C-alpha positions in Angstrom: 29.5 14.9 -23.1 25.9 15.2 -24.2 25.2 11.6 -23.2 26.7 12.0 -19.8 24.6 15.2 -19.2 21.4 13.5 -20.3 22.2 10.6 -17.9 22.7 13.1 -15.1 19.4 14.8 -15.8 17.5 11.5 -15.8 19.2 10.5 -12.5 18.2 13.9 -11.0 14.6 13.5 -12.1 14.4 10.0 -10.8 16.0 11.1 -7.5 13.3 13.7 -7.0 10.5 11.2 -7.7 12.1 8.7 -5.4 12.2 11.4 -2.7 8.5 12.2 -3.2 7.7 8.5 -2.7 9.5 8.4 0.6 13.1 7.7 -0.5 15.1 4.5 -0.3 14.0 3.8 3.2 10.4 3.4 2.0 11.0 1.9 -1.4 13.6 -0.5 -0.1 15.4 -0.9 -3.4 17.7 1.4 -5.3 16.2 3.1 -8.4 19.0 4.5 -10.6 17.3 4.7 -14.0 14.0 4.4 -15.8 14.4 0.6 -16.2 14.8 0.2 -12.5 11.7 2.4 -12.0 9.7 0.3 -14.5 10.7 -2.9 -12.8 9.7 -1.5 -9.4 6.3 -0.4 -10.8 5.8 -3.9 -12.3 6.5 -5.5 -8.8 4.4 -2.9 -7.0 5.5 -0.2 -4.6 5.2 -0.8 -0.9 2.0 0.6 0.6 3.9 3.2 2.6 4.6 5.0 -0.6 1.0 6.3 -0.6 1.4 8.0 2.8 4.6 9.7 1.8 3.2 10.8 -1.6 0.1 12.3 -0.1 2.1 14.1 2.6 4.6 15.4 0.0 2.1 16.5 -2.7 -0.5 19.0 -1.3 -2.7 18.7 -4.4 -3.7 15.2 -3.7 -4.7 15.6 0.0 -8.3 16.2 -1.0 -10.3 13.0 -1.4 -11.6 13.8 -4.9 -8.1 14.7 -6.1 -6.6 11.5 -4.5 -9.3 9.4 -6.3 -8.6 11.1 -9.6 -4.8 11.0 -9.4 -4.2 7.6 -7.8 -7.5 5.8 -8.3 -8.0 5.2 -4.5 -10.2 6.7 -1.9 -9.1 8.1 1.5 -10.6 5.0 3.0 -8.4 2.8 1.0 -5.4 5.0 1.9 -6.2 4.6 5.6 -6.6 0.8 5.2 -3.2 0.7 3.4 -1.7 2.5 6.4 -3.1 0.0 8.8 -3.9 -3.7 8.3 -2.9 -3.8 4.6 0.5 -2.1 5.2 2.5 -5.2 4.3 0.7 -5.6 1.0 2.3 -4.0 -2.1 0.4 -1.7 -4.4 -0.9 -3.2 -7.6 0.9 -2.5 -10.9 -1.8 0.0 -11.8 -1.6 1.8 -8.5 2.2 1.9 -8.6 2.1 3.3 -12.1 -0.3 6.1 -11.1 1.9 6.9 -8.1 
């Protein structure tokens, strides 16, 4: 029973993180566990994750906080929302997100 409960907690935590990043509609793959999350970080999250994360986490809406937390400026964020939208985030940017 302890193993099943631990798995449920992990799934719940991952579900909340996936929701902060925009959910399955933005991420485009199903993330069920930590290994799935690691693989997705290695591939790089879609750029749309940045917009969703910034809109869902009030603390990183400020340019200095965004730079410190994600290692990107507001200018980069806006570029990722526009012409660079199809490009995935780097492994480092995905890990920070």
